[in-house]
Residue, then its C-alpha position, 0 to 999 in steps of 0.5 A: x500500500x502507498x503511504x504519505x510522508x509523515x507530516x505531508x508535503x512541506x512548502x520548503x520543497x520547491x524546484x528552487x530549493x532543490x536546485x540549491x540542494x542538488x547543485x551546491x557550491x560548498x558542502x559541509x560533512x558533519x560528523x566527519x571521522x576517520x573511523x567512519x567508512x561513510x565519511x572516508x568514502x564520501x570525502x574521497x568521492x568529493x576529492x576525486x571529482x575535484x570538489x575537495x577545496x569546497x568541502x568543509x569537515x565538521x567534527x565536534x572535537x576539531x581534530x584532523x580528519x582525512x588528513x585535513x583540519x576540521x571545525x567544531x561546528x558549522x558556524x565556524x566554517x566562515x563562508x556560505x555553505x549550501x548542503x550539510x551532509x549529516x553523518x552523525x548518529x540519530x541521537x545527535x541529528x537534531x542538534x546537528x541540524x540546528x547548528x547547520x541552520x544557525x550557520x545559514x545552511x538550508x539543506x540537510x542530507x541525513x544519513x542515519x537510520x532508525x526512523x520510519x523504517x523501524x516501527x512506532x518509535x522510529x516513526x515518532x522520531x521521523x515526525x520530530x525530525x521533519x517538524x524540526x526541519x520545518x522550524x529551521x526552514x531546512x529542506x531534508x533529504x532522507x533519512x536512512x539513505x546514501x545521499x546523491x551525486x550530481x554527475x553533470x556538475x561533478x558533485x558527489x554527496x554520497x559514499x557510494x563508490x564507483x561513480x561514473x565520471x562522465x555524465x549522461x541523459x538519465x537520472x536515477x532515483x532510488x528509495x534503496x541506497x544499497x541497491x543504487x550502487x548495483x544500479x549505477x554499476x549496471x548503468x555504467x556497464x550498459x552504457x547508460x549515462x547518468x545525469x543524477x543519482x539520488x537515493x531517497x531513503x524514507x522520503x520524510x520530506x523530499x519525495x520521488x515526486x519532488x525530485x522528478x518535478x525538479x528533473x523535468x526542468x533539468x536540461x541535462x536530463x532526458x529520462x528518469x529511472x526510478x526504483x520505488x518500494x512505495x509512492x509517497x505523496x501521490x499527488x505530487x508524483x502524479x503532477x510531476x509525471x504529467x509534466x514529464x510526459x508533456x516535456x517528452x521525458x520518459x519516466x521508467x519505474x521499477x515498483x516493488x512490493x506488490x500486494x494481494x488484492x484486497x476489498x475496501x468497500x461493501x461493493x464486494x466484486x469491484x473492491x476485489x478487482x481494485x487492489x493496491x498494486x493494480x491501482x498503482x499500475x493503472x495510475x502509472x499507465x494513465x500518466x504515461x509512466x513506463x513500468x518494468x520489473x527488473x533493474x536491467x529493463x529500467x535502465x536500458x529502457x530509460x537509456x533508449x528513451x533518453x536517446x530517441x525521445x518520443x517516436x511517431x509510431x510504434x512499428x519496429x523495422x529490423x535490419x541485421x546480417x544474421x538470420x538467426x538474430x532476426x528470428x530471435x527478435x521476431x519471437x521476442x517481439x511476438x511474446x512482448x507485443x512489439x509490432x513488426x509491421x510488414x514493409x510497404x510495397x514501395x519499401x519492398x521495391x526499394x530494398x529489392x533494388x539493393x538486396x542480392x537475388x538470394x535475399x528475402x525482403x521482409x521485416x525483420x530484414x536479413x541483409x545476408x553475407x552480401x553486406x560483408x562484401x559491400x558494407x554500404x548495404x547496411x547503410x542503404x537498408x537502414x535508410x530505406x526501412x526508415x522511410x517506410x510509413x509504418x516504421x517508427x524506429x529501426x533496430x540494427x542488429x550487429x556485434x560490438x566488441x566488449x573486450x580488446x584493444x587497438x583496431x576492431x576488425x568489424x569497424x567497417x560494418x559499424x561505420x556503415x551502420x553509423x552512416x545509416x543511423x545518421x541518415x535515417x529519416x526516423x530514429x534508428x538504434x544499434x542493437x548488440x546481439x548479446x549483453x556485453x559491457x560497454x567498455x572503453x574499447x566498445x566506446x572507441x568503436x562506437x565513437x569512430x562509427x558515430x554511434x551514440x547508444x547501443x541496446x545490449x542483447x536481443x531480449x532487453x532491446x525488444x523490451x525497451x523498444x516495446x516500452x518506447x513505442x507504448x510510452x510514445x503512443x500514450x503521451x500522444x493520446x494523453x495530450x489529445x484527451x480532453x474532458x469537455x463541458x458536455x460531460x456534466x451530469x445530474x447528481x443528487x443534492x449533497x445533503x442526500x449523499x450519506x448513509x446506505x442507499x437501496x438499489x432503487x435509489x442507486x438506479x434512479x441516480x444512474x438514470x438521472x445521470x444518463x446511464x440506461x437502466x432496465x425498466x422497473x416498478x417499485x411496489x408496496x404489496x402483492x397486488x401492485x406486483x401483479x399489476x406491474x408484472x402484467x404491464x411489463x409482460x412476460x417473465x419478470x424478476x422480483x427483488x427486495x429493496x432495502x438499504x440494509x440488504x445490499x447483496x440480496x441474492x445471498x439471502x434469497x431476496x431475488x426471484x427470477x423468471x417469474x411468470x403468471x399471477x400466482x407465481x408473482x404473488x408467491x415470489x413477492x411473499x417469499x422475498x418479503x419474508x426473507x427481508x423480514x428475517x433480517x433484524x432491523x432492515x428497513x424495507x422500501x418495497x419490492x422491485x419488479x422488472x422484466x427478465x432479460x436474456x441473452x447478451x453479455x454481462x459486464x461489471x462497471x464499478x468505481x471505488x475510491x482509493x485512499x491515495x489515488x482517488x476514484x478508480x474505475x474497473x471494467x470486467x466481465x460480469x456474473x460468474x466471470x468476475x470471480x472465475x476469470x479475475x479479468x478486469x481493466x482499471x483506470x483512474x477517473x475520469x475515463x473518456x469513451x475512447x479510453x473506455x473502449x481501450x479498456x474493454x478491448x484489453x479484457x482477455x474475455x473481450x472475444x465474448x463481446x465480439x460475437x464469439x461462437x455465433x452470438x450477437x456482437x456487442x456495440x462496443x462504442x455504445x458500451x464504451x459510452x455508457x462506461x464513460x458516463x458512469x465515470x462522469x457520474x463518479x467524478x461529479x459526485x466527488x469526495x462523497x462517493x465511496x463506491x458505485x457498482x453497476x453489476x450487471x450491465x447487460x450488453x446485447x448488440x446495441x442495447x446496453x442497460x444496467x440491471x442492478x446497481x449499488x452505491x455506498x457513501x463516504x462516512x464523515 
């Protein structure tokens, strides 16, 4: 489950303040000591990066530390300092912060642990830490983390070893300090250059969302990779993610800590479909955040997106000298949903003109061994494939050396590929057949060929290319999507939005909002039930109506397929008797409605997530809700186009398209009704806890709610 910072989002956390934190002119290492590995490593990093003359060592005894004199307090430094890196034990942290603030230092990086991660006492200590920082007007990074490194300006405020000395376009954020070291190592090996590396720790004040917001405006950062165990301050994160999407900067998240699905409301089915991790996944997808499940995929995807930016189309065109590599990539593309469109006729004609007679022109394209004799075949094939109207990016598979020195025997092929990439009308990227580290030798070969970035390994490349295409399409769709004024809906007065509502009241609210509802009569006695059944004609359904009996079928409060006067009277007596057996139940009457047969039943529900707000779920209804667990989830609001995409994404959507000879559903009409339910939920605002339409019957162009349930948020 997501959680919030211990005292909420502080006003001190602004992009300007974070600029002074992450781009400091001078740093104080508070608690500097030769006995501390953290202190030695942090100081060594700063010296190695050429920042040693702007570091002040603070030790309360004033002894020589790391071969240099120290001062006993920040006040004794005598010049302006931007950041205090506090490496003191927890017991001394508050005093150290006060000393730093008294010296005019407004940013504190707190290394020590023992706070919110260790239970009630730790959470209380963390609350006190944040409150103290607020009183001092200090921005607080941490605690329980390993600092940060600004690789653009060569300022490492961290004890993490092995930091790269060359900056790149990807910022790395991690809630885990220990894992960040491995992430940095992999980024270096994979040739993914880093602009910033920020460990976040407990995020007591500065959260991932705040840092992401800062990085959106950082000119050196073109993509952000984030390892998260929880998303604290969800609205800050969501706003930052939207800004990143608008700026064309990819956000790639490795989110750990999936939880079991859990029901949160009386709407049993919808609640079971809306679980913590599924909510986060839906929110991330809605905001165009790429979610991955490994460190490798996170960094490779971020590296690719930083290199290309958004692409115009998701289609991949492949050029390779290896038929086997083409086959492997084609298999992975099918597994992952990476589109490999067939070449257009004009593309095939142009390729036929340069390919040998024994070559076969299709996507993926094997240029054959002819490219060994004439490497310019690579160049021609790349530029021709790039011109295809369905291709958004070209992937060129070839080898690059991981080890070695001096001249590379395959340089001529790398050079030809580099010329093709440089001349291509759409983005093109080099793909190494296997995952080898990008060494100095590799980089020399790439530099000679004017190749800026290489994707390591075929599967990793396929994942990254799939992610790039999805992200590009999603941010375009989000930019086009607008909810207009025509989505206004009639809603009940605020003073009515409380307590328990019966099905009759819920159905009336749906009907008033423009959601089609099956006709029904609320009757007070058996005679009225007989009259209503006769008016409706044919078999009818009788259901008890009570705000205290939400799941009527569970106690026998529903009778279906009732035909004839005697049967109607008996059914009325039966459901009324059942209701009478429920202690304290207030009965409004009995609902009589026509029986509906045929079609497909859909569940449409909205549940309010405590962190992310109302979430809409769509699933196949009836028994399929429990059996298939097949649902699509999205934050509200949901437009008809987005609703249609949710419906199309259901595994059981074939049932709606006329499987086994059934009548195909009007999916656009269904999507419009789903969007209308979303509009209603949004219009009800914070008063709504849950709204469930189950089932929503779809039969061709007929879409109508057969049952509904609503619960309101308690004060």
